[in-house]
KEMI-248714 format. One record per atom (N, C-alpha, C, O, CB): x, y, z. Coordinates in steps of 0.2 Angstrom, whole numbers, padded with zeros to 4 digits, always signed. Each point is the difference from the previous one (the first is absolute). Glycine has a CB too. Example, Ala and Ser with C-alpha at 12.3 -4.5 7.8 and 13.67 -1.06 7.14 Angstrom:
+0066-0028+0039 -0004+0006+0000 +0004+0006+0000 +0005-0001+0003 -0014-0005+0003 +0007+0011-0010 +0004+0006+0001 -0004+0005+0003 +0003+0006+0001 +0003-0009-0011 
//
This chain:
+0176-0112+0036 +0000+0006+0005 -0006+0004-0002 -0001+0002-0005 +0013-0002+0008 -0016+0002+0002 -0006+0004+0000 +0002+0007-0002 +0004+0003+0003 -0011-0010+0005 +0003+0011-0012 +0002+0007-0001 -0002+0004+0006 -0005-0002+0003 +0004+0001-0016 +0005+0006+0014 -0002+0004+0006 -0004+0006-0003 +0003+0004-0005 +0008-0007+0011 -0017+0004-0003 -0004+0006-0002 +0001+0006+0005 -0001-0002+0006 -0007-0006-0012 +0009+0014+0004 +0000+0005+0004 -0006+0001+0004 -0006+0000-0003 +0015+0006-0004 -0009-0004+0013 -0006+0002+0004 -0003+0007-0003 +0004+0004-0001 +0000-0010+0011 -0010+0006-0012 -0003+0006-0002 -0003+0004+0006 -0004-0002+0004 +0001-0004-0015 +0006+0012+0011 -0003+0004+0006 -0006+0004-0002 -0005+0000+0003 +0017+0002+0000 -0012+0001-0009 -0006+0003-0003 +0001+0002-0007 +0005+0002-0002 -0008+0003+0013 -0002-0007-0015 +0000+0002-0007 -0006+0003-0003 -0005-0001+0003 +0013-0009-0004 -0007+0014-0004 -0007+0003-0003 -0003-0006-0002 +0002-0005-0002 +0003+0016-0001 -0012-0010+0002 -0004-0006-0002 +0002-0002-0007 +0000-0006-0001 -0009+0011+0008 +0010-0001-0011 +0001-0002-0007 +0007-0005+0000 +0000-0004-0004 -0006+0015-0001 +0011-0009+0009 +0006-0004+0000 -0001-0007+0004 +0002-0005-0003 +0005+0016+0003 -0011-0010+0005 -0002-0007+0003 -0004-0004-0004 +0002-0006-0001 -0003+0012+0011 -0004-0004-0014 -0003-0004-0005 +0004-0003-0005 +0000-0006-0002 -0010+0013+0003 +0015-0003-0004 +0005-0002-0005 +0004-0006+0003 +0001-0005-0003 +0000+0016-0002 +0001-0010+0011 +0004-0005+0004 -0004-0007+0001 +0002-0005-0001 +0005+0014+0006 -0013-0008-0003 -0005-0006+0001 -0001-0003-0007 +0000-0007+0000 -0006+0013+0009 +0005-0003-0014 -0001-0003-0007 +0007-0003-0002 -0001-0005-0004 -0008+0013+0001 +0014-0006+0005 +0006-0004-0002 +0002-0005+0005 +0006-0003+0000 -0002+0013-0005 -0009-0012+0010 +0001-0006+0005 +0006+0002+0005 +0003-0005+0002 -0008-0003-0011 +0006+0014+0011 +0005+0002+0004 -0003-0003+0007 -0005+0003+0003 +0009+0008-0010 +0000-0015+0010 -0002-0003+0007 +0000+0005+0005 -0005+0000+0004 +0010-0011-0007 -0001+0016+0003 +0000+0005+0006 -0006+0004-0001 -0003+0003+0005 +0015-0003-0005 -0014+0001-0006 -0006+0004-0001 -0006-0003+0003 -0005+0003+0003 +0009+0002-0014 -0005-0012+0010 -0005-0004+0003 +0000+0000+0007 -0005+0000+0004 +0005-0007-0014 +0006+0007+0013 +0001+0000+0007 -0003+0007+0003 -0003+0000+0005 +0013-0009-0006 -0008+0014-0002 -0002+0007+0002 -0007+0000-0001 -0003+0003+0005 +0014+0002-0009 -0014-0007-0001 -0007+0000-0001 -0004-0003+0006 -0005+0002+0002 +0007-0002-0015 +0000-0006+0014 -0003-0004+0006 +0001+0003+0006 -0005+0001+0004 +0007-0011-0010 +0004+0013+0008 +0001+0003+0006 -0004+0006+0001 -0002+0002+0006 +0014-0006-0006 -0013+0008-0005 -0003+0007+0000 -0008-0001-0001 -0003+0005+0003 +0014+0000-0007 -0013-0010+0001 -0007+0000-0002 -0004-0006+0004 -0006+0001+0000 +0009+0004-0011 +0000-0010+0013 -0003-0006+0003 -0005+0002+0006 -0005-0002+0000 +0015-0005-0004 -0007+0012+0008 -0005+0001+0006 -0006+0003-0002 -0006-0001+0003 +0016+0003+0004 -0010+0003-0012 -0006+0003-0002 -0005-0005-0003 -0006+0000+0001 +0012+0011-0003 -0003-0015-0003 -0004-0005-0003 -0003-0005+0004 -0006-0002+0000 +0013+0004-0010 -0003-0004+0015 -0002-0005+0005 -0006+0003+0004 -0005-0004+0002 +0016-0001-0001 -0011+0011+0001 -0006+0003+0004 -0006+0000-0004 -0005-0001+0002 +0013+0009+0003 -0008-0006-0012 -0006-0001-0004 -0002-0007-0001 -0006-0001+0001 +0010+0011-0007 +0000-0014+0005 -0002-0007-0001 -0003-0003+0007 -0005-0003+0000 +0015+0001-0008 -0007+0004+0014 -0003-0002+0006 -0007+0003+0001 -0005-0004+0003 +0016+0003+0002 -0012+0007-0007 -0007+0003+0000 -0005-0004-0004 -0006-0001+0002 +0011+0012+0000 -0003-0014-0008 -0005-0003-0004 -0001-0007+0003 -0005-0003+0000 +0009+0009-0010 +0002-0010+0012 -0001-0007+0001 -0002-0001+0008 -0003-0005+0002 +0011+0003-0011 -0005+0006+0013 -0001+0000+0007 +0002-0007+0003 -0002-0003+0005 -0008+0010-0006 +0016-0009-0002 +0003-0006+0002 +0008+0000-0001 +0002+0001-0006 -0013-0008+0004 +0015+0008+0007 +0007+0001-0001 +0004-0005-0004 +0004+0001-0004 -0005+0005+0015 -0001-0013-0010 +0003-0005-0003 -0001+0000-0008 +0004+0000-0004 -0005-0007+0014 -0006+0009-0012 -0001+0000-0007 +0003+0007-0003 +0002+0000-0005 -0013-0007+0007 +0011+0012+0002 +0003+0006-0002 +0007-0001-0001 +0003+0003-0005 -0011+0004+0011 +0012-0011-0002 +0007-0001-0002 +0001-0003-0007 +0004+0002-0004 -0002-0004+0017 -0006-0003-0014 +0000-0004-0006 -0002+0005-0006 +0003+0000-0005 -0006-0011+0011 -0002+0015-0005 -0002+0004-0006 +0005+0006-0001 +0001+0002-0006 -0013-0004+0009 +0015+0004+0002 +0006+0005-0001 +0005-0003-0004 +0003+0003-0005 -0005+0002+0016 +0004-0011-0010 +0005-0004-0004 -0002-0001-0007 +0004+0002-0005 +0000-0008+0015 -0010+0004-0011 -0003-0001-0006 +0000+0007-0004 +0001+0000-0006 -0008-0009+0010 +0005+0014+0000 +0000+0007-0004 +0007+0002-0002 +0000+0003-0006 -0010+0000+0014 +0015-0004-0004 +0006+0002-0002 +0003-0004-0006 +0003+0002-0005 -0001+0002+0016 -0004-0010-0011 +0001-0005-0006 -0003+0003-0006 +0003+0001-0006 -0002-0011+0013 -0007+0012-0007 -0004+0003-0006 +0003+0007-0002 +0001+0001-0006 -0011-0007+0010 +0012+0010+0001 +0004+0006-0001 +0006-0001-0004 +0002+0003-0005 -0007+0002+0015 +0009-0010-0008 +0006-0002-0003 -0001-0002-0007 +0004+0002-0005 +0001-0005+0016 -0010-0002-0012 -0001-0003-0007 -0003+0005-0004 +0001-0001-0006 -0002-0010+0011 -0003+0016-0003 -0004+0005-0004 +0003+0007+0000 -0004+0004-0003 -0006-0012+0005 +0016+0009+0000 +0002+0007+0001 +0000+0003-0007 +0000+0006-0001 +0007-0009+0011 -0006-0001-0015 +0000+0003-0007 -0006+0003-0002 -0001+0004-0005 +0009-0012+0002 -0014+0006+0006 -0006+0003-0001 -0002+0007+0003 -0005+0003-0001 +0001-0015-0001 +0009+0014+0007 -0001+0006+0004 +0000+0006-0005 +0005+0000-0004 +0000-0005+0015 -0009+0009-0011 +0000+0006-0004 -0001+0006+0004 -0005+0002+0003 +0000-0008-0012 +0011+0010+0009 +0000+0006+0005 -0005+0006-0002 -0001+0004+0004 +0013-0007-0003 -0014+0002-0008 -0005+0005-0002 -0007-0001+0004 -0004+0005+0000 +0010-0004-0011 -0007-0007+0013 -0007-0001+0003 +0001+0000+0008 -0006+0000+0003 +0003-0007-0012 +0008+0008+0012 +0001+0001+0007 +0007-0001+0003 +0004-0002-0004 -0016-0001+0005 +0012+0003+0005 +0007-0001+0003 +0001-0008+0001 -0005-0004-0001 +0004+0015+0007 +0007-0012-0005 +0002-0007+0001 -0004-0003+0006 -0002-0006+0000 +0014+0008-0005 -0012+0002+0011 -0004-0003+0006 -0007-0001-0002 -0003-0005+0002 +0011+0012+0005 -0011-0003-0011 -0007-0001-0001 -0001-0006-0004 -0005-0004+0001 +0003+0016-0001 +0006-0013-0005 +0000-0006-0004 +0001-0006+0005 -0004-0005-0001 +0008+0011-0010 +0001-0006+0015 +0001-0006+0004 -0006-0001+0005 -0001-0005+0002 +0014+0008-0003 -0016+0003+0003 -0005-0001+0005 -0006-0003-0004 -0003-0004+0004 +0006+0014+0002 -0004-0009-0012 -0005-0003-0004 +0001-0008+0000 -0004-0004+0000 +0002+0015-0006 +0008-0012+0004 +0002-0008+0000 -0001-0003+0006 -0003-0005+0000 +0012+0008-0008 -0007+0000+0014 -0001-0003+0007 -0007-0001+0001 -0003-0005+0003 +0014+0010+0001 -0015+0001-0005 -0007+0000+0001 -0004-0006-0004 -0004-0003+0003 +0005+0016+0000 +0001-0013-0009 -0004-0005-0004 +0002-0007+0002 -0004-0005-0001 +0004+0013-0009 +0006-0009+0012 +0003-0007+0002 -0004-0002+0006 -0002-0005+0001 +0013+0007-0006 -0012+0003+0010 -0003-0001+0006 -0008-0002-0001 -0003-0004+0003 +0011+0012+0003 -0011-0004-0011 -0007-0001-0001 -0001-0007-0004 -0005-0003+0002 +0004+0016-0003 +0006-0015-0003 +0000-0006-0003 +0000-0006+0005 -0004-0005+0000 +0009+0010-0010 -0001-0004+0015 +0001-0005+0006 -0007+0000+0003 -0002-0006+0002 +0015+0008-0001 -0015+0004+0001 -0007+0000+0004 -0005-0004-0004 -0004-0004+0003 +0007+0015+0002 -0004-0009-0012 -0005-0004-0004 +0001-0007+0000 -0005-0004+0000 +0004+0014-0007 +0008-0012+0006 +0001-0007+0000 -0002-0004+0006 -0003-0005+0000 +0012+0007-0008 -0008+0001+0014 -0001-0002+0006 -0008-0001+0001 -0002-0005+0003 +0012+0010+0002 -0014+0000-0007 -0007+0000+0000 -0003-0005-0004 -0004-0004+0002 +0004+0016+0000 +0003-0013-0008 -0002-0005-0005 +0001-0007+0003 -0005-0004+0000 +0008+0011-0009 +0002-0009+0013 +0001-0006+0003 -0004-0001+0006 -0002-0006+0002 +0014+0006-0007 -0013+0005+0009 -0004+0000+0006 -0007-0001-0001 -0004-0003+0004 +0012+0010+0001 -0010-0006-0012 -0007+0000-0001 -0002-0007-0003 -0006+0000-0003 +0005+0012+0002 +0005-0016+0000 -0001-0007-0002 -0005-0003+0005 +0001+0000+0006 +0010-0002-0012 -0017-0001+0003 -0005-0003+0004 -0001-0007-0002 +0000-0002-0006 -0006+0013+0007 +0006-0015+0004 -0002-0008-0001 -0007+0000-0001 -0004+0000+0005 +0014-0004+0002 -0013+0003-0013 -0007+0000-0001 -0004-0006+0003 -0006+0000+0001 +0009+0006-0012 +0001-0011+0012 -0003-0006+0004 -0002+0002+0007 -0005-0004+0002 +0012-0004-0009 -0004+0013+0010 -0002+0001+0007 -0004+0006+0000 -0002+0003+0006 +0013-0007-0002 -0014+0007-0009 -0004+0006+0000 -0007-0003-0001 -0002-0004-0004 +0010+0012-0001 -0013-0006+0010 -0007-0003-0001 -0003+0002-0006 +0001+0006-0003 -0002-0005+0015 -0003-0005-0015 -0003+0001-0006 -0005+0007+0000 +0000+0003-0006 +0000-0016+0004 -0002+0015+0007 -0004+0006+0001 +0004+0006-0001 -0003+0005-0002 -0005-0011+0010 +0014+0005-0007 +0005+0006-0001 +0002+0001-0008 +0003+0005-0001 +0000-0006+0013 -0004-0005-0015 +0003+0001-0007 -0006+0003-0005 -0006-0003+0000 +0013-0008+0002 -0005+0016-0005 -0005+0003-0005 +0003+0001-0006 +0006+0000-0001 -0012+0005+0010 +0002-0004-0015 +0003+0002-0006 +0005+0006+0000 +0005-0001-0003 -0016-0004-0002 +0009+0010+0008 +0004+0006+0001 +0007-0001+0003 +0005+0002-0003 -0015+0005+0003 +0010-0011+0005 +0006-0002+0003 +0005-0004-0004 +0006+0001+0000 -0012+0000+0011 +0003-0005-0015 +0005-0004-0005 +0002+0004-0006 +0005-0001-0002 -0011-0009+0007 +0001+0013-0008 +0002+0003-0007 +0002+0007+0000 +0001+0003-0005 -0009-0011+0001 +0007+0012+0010 +0002+0007+0000 +0006+0001+0005 -0002+0002+0006 -0010+0001-0010 +0018-0005+0003 +0005+0001+0005 +0001+0007+0001 -0001+0005-0004 +0006-0015+0000 -0002+0011+0010 +0002+0007+0002 +0005+0002-0004 +0005-0003-0001 -0008+0001+0013 +0003+0008-0015 +0006+0003-0005 +0006-0001+0003 +0005-0001-0003 -0013+0009-0002 +0009-0007+0012 +0007+0000+0003 +0003-0007+0000 +0006+0000+0001 -0010+0010+0006 +0000-0015-0008 +0002-0007+0000 +0001-0002-0007 +0002-0006+0000 -0007+0004+0011 +0004+0005-0016 +0000-0002-0007 +0008+0001-0002 +0003+0004+0002 -0015-0001-0005 +0014-0008-0001 +0007+0000-0003 +0000+0005-0005 -0003-0001-0006 +0005-0011+0009 +0001+0018-0002 +0000+0005-0005 +0003-0002-0007 -0002+0002-0005 +0003+0006+0014 +0005-0012-0008 +0003-0002-0007 -0004-0004-0004 +0000+0000-0006 +0011+0001+0012 -0015-0006-0002 -0005-0004-0004 -0005+0004-0003 -0002-0001-0006 +0004-0008+0014 -0005+0014-0005 -0005+0004-0003 +0003+0004-0006 -0004+0001-0005 -0002+0000+0016 +0012+0002-0010 +0003+0003-0006 +0001-0004-0006 -0001+0002-0005 +0007+0005+0014 -0005-0014-0007 +0000-0005-0006 -0006+0000-0004 +0000-0003-0005 +0008-0003+0012 -0014+0008-0004 -0006+0000-0004 -0001+0005-0005 -0004+0000-0004 -0001-0005+0014 +0009+0010-0009 +0000+0006-0005 +0002-0002-0007 +0004-0005-0001 -0002+0013+0010 -0004-0004-0014 +0002-0002-0007 +0008+0001+0000 +0002+0004+0004 -0013+0000-0009 +0015-0008+0001 +0007+0001+0000 +0003+0007-0001 +0005+0001+0004 -0006-0013-0008 -0002+0016+0000 +0003+0006-0001 -0001+0005+0006 +0005+0004+0001 -0008-0005-0013 -0001+0000+0017 -0001+0003+0006 +0004-0003+0006 +0003+0003+0004 -0014+0001-0008 +0011-0011+0004 +0003-0004+0005 +0008+0002+0000 +0002+0001+0005 -0011-0011-0007 +0012+0010-0004 +0007+0001+0000 +0002+0007+0003 +0005+0000+0003 -0004-0008-0013 -0005+0013+0008 +0001+0006+0003 -0001+0001+0007 +0005+0003+0004 -0009+0001-0015 -0001-0007+0014 -0001+0000+0007 +0006-0004+0004 +0002+0003+0005 -0015-0002-0007 +0015-0006-0001 +0005-0004+0003 +0007+0004+0000 +0003+0000+0005 -0009-0011-0009 +0007+0014-0002 +0006+0004+0000 +0000+0006+0005 +0005+0001+0003 -0003-0005-0015 -0007+0008+0012 +0000+0006+0004 -0001-0002+0007 +0003+0003+0004 -0008+0003-0013 +0000-0010+0011 -0001-0001+0007 +0003-0006+0004 +0001+0000+0006 -0012+0005-0009 +0014-0010-0001 +0003-0006+0003 +0008+0001-0001 +0004-0002+0004 -0014-0005-0006 +0012+0010-0004 +0007+0000-0001 +0003+0007+0001 +0006+0001-0001 -0008-0010-0007 -0002+0014+0009 +0002+0007+0002 +0002+0004-0006 +0004+0006+0001 +0000-0011+0009 -0006+0004-0016 +0002+0004-0006 -0005+0006+0000 -0005+0000+0003 +0009-0010-0010 -0001+0016+0004 -0004+0006+0000 -0004-0001-0007 +0001-0004-0004 +0007+0011+0010 -0013-0003-0007 -0004+0000-0006 +0005+0001-0006 -0001-0003-0005 -0009+0008+0011 +0014+0000-0005 +0005+0002-0006 +0005-0006-0001 +0001-0002-0006 -0001+0014+0009 +0002-0016+0002 +0004-0005-0001 -0003-0006-0004 +0002-0003-0004 +0004+0006+0014 -0013-0004-0008 -0004-0005-0004 -0001+0002-0007 +0001-0004-0004 -0007+0001+0015 +0005+0009-0012 -0001+0003-0007 +0006-0001-0004 -0001-0003-0006 -0006+0012+0010 +0013-0008-0001 +0006-0001-0004 +0001-0008-0001 +0003-0002-0005 +0002+0013+0010 -0006-0015+0000 +0002-0007+0000 -0004-0003-0005 +0002-0005-0003 +0001+0005+0015 -0010+0001-0012 -0005-0003-0004 -0001+0003-0007 -0004-0002-0004 -0001-0002+0014 +0008+0010-0011 +0000+0004-0006 -0008+0002-0001 -0002-0001-0006 +0013-0005+0001 -0014+0008+0010 -0007+0002+0000 +0000+0008+0002 +0003+0002+0004 -0008-0014-0001 +0001+0016-0007 -0001+0007+0002 -0002+0001+0008 -0004-0004+0002 +0001+0007-0014 +0006+0002+0015 -0001+0001+0007 -0008+0001+0001 -0002-0003+0005 +0014+0008-0004 -0015-0002-0005 -0007+0001+0001 -0004-0006+0000 -0005-0001+0004 +0006+0012-0009 +0001-0016+0001 -0003-0006-0001 +0001-0004+0007 -0005-0004+0002 +0006+0004-0015 +0005+0000+0015 +0002-0004+0006 -0005+0003+0006 -0003-0004+0003 +0015+0003-0007 -0012+0008+0005 -0004+0002+0005 -0008-0001-0001 -0003-0002+0005 +0012+0011-0004 -0011-0009-0007 -0007-0002-0001 -0002-0007+0002 -0005-0002+0002 +0004+0011-0011 +0006-0014+0007 -0001-0007+0001 +0000-0001+0007 -0004-0004+0003 +0009+0001-0014 +0000+0006+0015 +0000-0001+0007 -0006+0003+0004 -0002-0003+0004 +0015+0004-0005 -0015+0005-0002 -0006+0002+0003 -0006-0004-0001 -0004-0002+0005 +0008+0013-0007 -0005-0014-0004 -0005-0005-0001 +0000-0006+0004 -0004-0003+0003 +0004+0007-0015 +0007-0007+0013 +0001-0006+0004 -0002+0002+0007 -0003-0005+0004 +0012+0001-0011 -0007+0010+0010 -0002+0001+0007 -0007+0001+0001 -0003-0002+0005 +0014+0008-0004 -0015-0003-0006 -0007+0000+0001 -0003-0007+0000 -0005-0002+0004 +0005+0013-0010 +0003-0016+0002 -0003-0007+0000 +0002-0003+0006 -0004-0004+0003 +0006+0004-0015 +0004+0001+0015 +0002-0003+0006 -0005+0003+0006 -0002-0004+0005 +0014+0002-0009 -0013+0008+0004 -0005+0004+0005 -0006-0004+0000 -0003-0001+0005 +0009+0012-0007 -0009-0013-0004 -0006-0003+0000 +0000-0007+0002 -0004-0002+0004 +0001+0009-0014 +0009-0010+0009 +0000-0007+0003 +0001+0000+0007 -0003-0004+0004 +0009+0001-0014 -0003+0008+0013 +0001+0000+0007 -0006+0004+0003 +0000+0001+0006 +0013-0002-0007 -0017+0004-0003 -0006+0004+0003 +0002+0006+0004 -0002+0001+0005 -0005-0012-0005 +0012+0014-0002 +0003+0006+0003 -0003+0006-0003 +0001+0001-0006 +0010-0007+0009 -0015+0010+0000 -0003+0006-0003 +0006+0005-0002 +0005+0001+0003 -0015-0002+0004 +0008+0005-0012 +0005+0005-0003 +0000+0006+0005 -0005+0000+0004 +0002-0004-0016 +0008+0008+0011 +0000+0006+0005 -0007+0004-0001 -0002+0003+0006 +0015-0003-0007 -0015+0001-0004 -0007+0004-0001 -0005-0004+0004 -0004+0004+0003 +0008+0001-0015 -0005-0011+0011 -0005-0004+0004 +0001+0001+0007 -0005+0000+0004 +0004-0008-0013 +0007+0008+0011 +0001+0000+0008 -0002+0007+0002 -0002+0001+0006 +0012-0009-0007 -0009+0013-0003 -0002+0007+0002 -0008+0000+0001 -0003+0004+0004 +0013+0001-0010 -0014-0008+0002 -0007-0001+0000 -0002-0002+0007 -0006+0002+0002 +0005-0004-0014 +0004-0003+0015 -0002-0003+0006 +0003+0003+0006 -0002-0001+0006 +0002-0009-0012 +0004+0015+0005 +0003+0004+0006 -0004+0004+0003 +0001+0004+0005 +0010-0005-0010 
//
């Protein structure tokens, strides 16, 4: 027999988070009922396709369910965290669609349109970020993967790897500078010079 979960009318955020972390089914139903419309609206604005938005909404809630333990109330509200999960999931979907849409059959492209720049300098938006991160030295690579792909905070990485927090931050900063060069993204100071 299935356990009966009481319907949640309203809970303070800290109690809701505690219930979510204990896999309380009623809490997840409450979360979906109360937050799905707002998240769906943001996802639709990014994707501009309702079918894809439906899928991304479901993927977002799966990620929220699987990663609720990473939510940190000191960094913001539950809704803000969920919004970031949904936004990032939608952006990932958008990027993967662009990546697949830009596959070109080189046999059908006239030779006059093939040039060295087109072949060897891909558009940064079409580059596989995880592949490029793999080019970093291992001590930087693992930090970028933990913070940006797995959702760890700098403090959590410091504790997990037993590395001083300052070292974690400086290695991440160095890795980001290296990635910025690979992707040819100007720094904020450089952007101000051109404005």
